[in-house]
C-alpha positions as CSV (number, residue, x, y, z in Angstrom):
1,M,-47.7,57.6,48.1
2,R,-46.9,54.6,45.9
3,T,-44.4,54.8,43.1
4,P,-44.1,51.9,40.6
5,V,-40.6,50.7,39.6
6,T,-39.9,49.3,36.2
7,T,-36.7,48.2,34.5
8,T,-35.9,46.5,31.3
9,D,-33.1,44.6,33.2
10,A,-35.7,42.3,34.6
11,P,-38.6,40.6,32.8
12,A,-41.7,42.7,32.2
13,A,-44.7,42.0,34.3
14,I,-46.8,39.2,32.8
15,G,-50.1,40.5,34.3
16,P,-51.7,43.6,35.9
17,Y,-49.0,44.3,38.5
18,S,-45.8,46.3,38.8
19,Q,-42.3,44.8,39.0
20,A,-42.0,46.7,42.3
21,V,-43.6,49.5,44.2
22,K,-41.9,52.1,46.5
23,A,-44.1,52.8,49.5
24,A,-43.7,53.6,53.2
25,G,-39.9,53.7,52.9
26,L,-39.7,50.2,51.4
27,L,-39.5,48.5,48.0
28,W,-42.1,45.9,47.6
29,C,-40.8,43.5,44.8
30,S,-43.2,41.3,43.0
31,G,-42.3,37.7,42.7
32,Q,-39.7,37.0,40.1
33,L,-39.4,33.9,38.0
34,G,-36.1,32.6,36.5
35,L,-36.8,34.3,33.1
36,A,-34.1,36.1,31.2
37,P,-35.1,39.7,30.6
38,A,-34.1,39.9,27.0
39,S,-35.7,36.7,25.8
40,G,-38.5,36.2,28.3
41,Q,-37.5,32.5,28.4
42,F,-36.3,30.5,31.4
43,A,-32.5,30.5,32.0
44,S,-32.7,26.7,32.3
45,D,-35.1,24.0,33.3
46,D,-32.8,23.5,36.3
47,T,-34.1,24.8,39.6
48,A,-30.7,26.2,40.7
49,A,-30.3,28.1,37.5
50,Q,-33.8,29.5,37.7
51,T,-33.1,30.6,41.3
52,E,-30.0,32.4,40.2
53,Q,-31.9,34.3,37.5
54,C,-34.8,35.1,40.0
55,L,-32.2,36.8,42.2
56,R,-30.6,38.6,39.3
57,N,-34.0,39.9,38.3
58,L,-34.7,41.1,41.9
59,D,-31.3,42.7,42.1
60,A,-31.9,44.6,38.9
61,I,-35.3,45.9,40.2
62,C,-33.6,47.0,43.4
63,R,-30.9,48.8,41.6
64,E,-33.5,50.6,39.5
65,A,-35.1,51.8,42.7
66,G,-31.8,53.0,44.1
67,T,-31.3,50.3,46.6
68,G,-29.8,46.8,46.6
69,L,-30.9,43.2,47.4
70,S,-28.4,43.4,50.2
71,K,-30.9,45.5,52.0
72,A,-33.7,42.9,51.8
73,I,-35.8,42.6,54.9
74,K,-38.0,39.7,53.9
75,C,-38.0,37.2,51.1
76,T,-40.5,34.5,50.2
77,I,-39.5,31.5,48.1
78,Y,-42.1,29.5,46.3
79,L,-41.0,26.0,45.1
80,T,-43.0,23.5,43.1
81,D,-40.9,20.8,44.8
82,L,-39.5,21.1,48.3
83,A,-36.9,18.4,47.3
84,D,-35.2,21.4,45.6
85,F,-34.8,23.3,48.8
86,A,-31.1,22.5,49.3
87,A,-30.2,23.5,45.8
88,V,-32.2,26.8,46.1
89,N,-30.7,27.5,49.5
90,A,-27.1,27.1,48.2
91,I,-27.7,29.7,45.5
92,Y,-29.7,32.0,47.9
93,A,-26.8,31.9,50.4
94,R,-24.4,33.4,47.8
95,W,-26.6,36.5,47.5
96,F,-27.0,37.4,51.2
97,E,-24.8,38.1,54.2
98,A,-25.6,38.5,57.9
99,P,-27.8,40.0,59.1
100,F,-29.9,37.8,56.8
101,P,-33.4,38.8,55.7
102,A,-36.3,37.0,57.3
103,R,-37.6,34.3,54.9
104,A,-40.3,31.9,54.3
105,T,-40.1,28.9,51.8
106,V,-43.3,27.2,50.7
107,Q,-44.2,24.4,48.3
108,V,-46.9,25.4,45.8
109,A,-48.9,23.3,43.3
110,A,-47.8,25.3,40.3
111,L,-46.1,28.6,39.3
112,P,-46.7,30.8,36.2
113,K,-45.2,29.6,32.9
114,G,-44.3,26.3,34.5
115,A,-41.5,27.9,36.7
116,R,-39.9,25.7,39.3
117,V,-39.2,28.7,41.7
118,E,-40.4,32.2,42.3
119,I,-38.9,34.7,44.8
120,D,-40.3,38.0,46.1
121,A,-38.8,40.5,48.4
122,V,-39.4,43.5,50.6
123,V,-36.3,45.8,50.6
124,E,-35.2,48.8,52.6
125,L,-34.8,52.0,50.5
C-alpha cells in the first residue's frame, strides 16, 4: 500500500507527484529544491543556502511522516555544477551523523526553476 505524505512546511509539488510516499516500510521523498515553503522562492542564489533549504524541506517532510532525516538510508544530490560539491558537502555534513546514508552526487544540465541543487532521499520509517 502506498500513502502520500504532504506538508505545508515544505514547498508544494510543482508537478504531478507527491512530496513523499510511504511504501514498504520506507519513506520515498521526492527531490527537494531550495525553495522556501511560504514564498515558493529560492532561499538564495547561493548553492550552499539552497542546499540548507533543500535539507530543511526534506526534514519537514520526514517529520510529517513520523520519521526524521537522521534515518535516511540513501540520498541523491543533483548539482548543476560539480564545482559546488565542497560547499554542498559542508552543509550536508551538518545534517547527518554516522552511520551515514548511502549517497550519490551527479552533475545535471539543468534543474527545475533554475535551481542549483536538488536532493532526494529514502528514509526508514
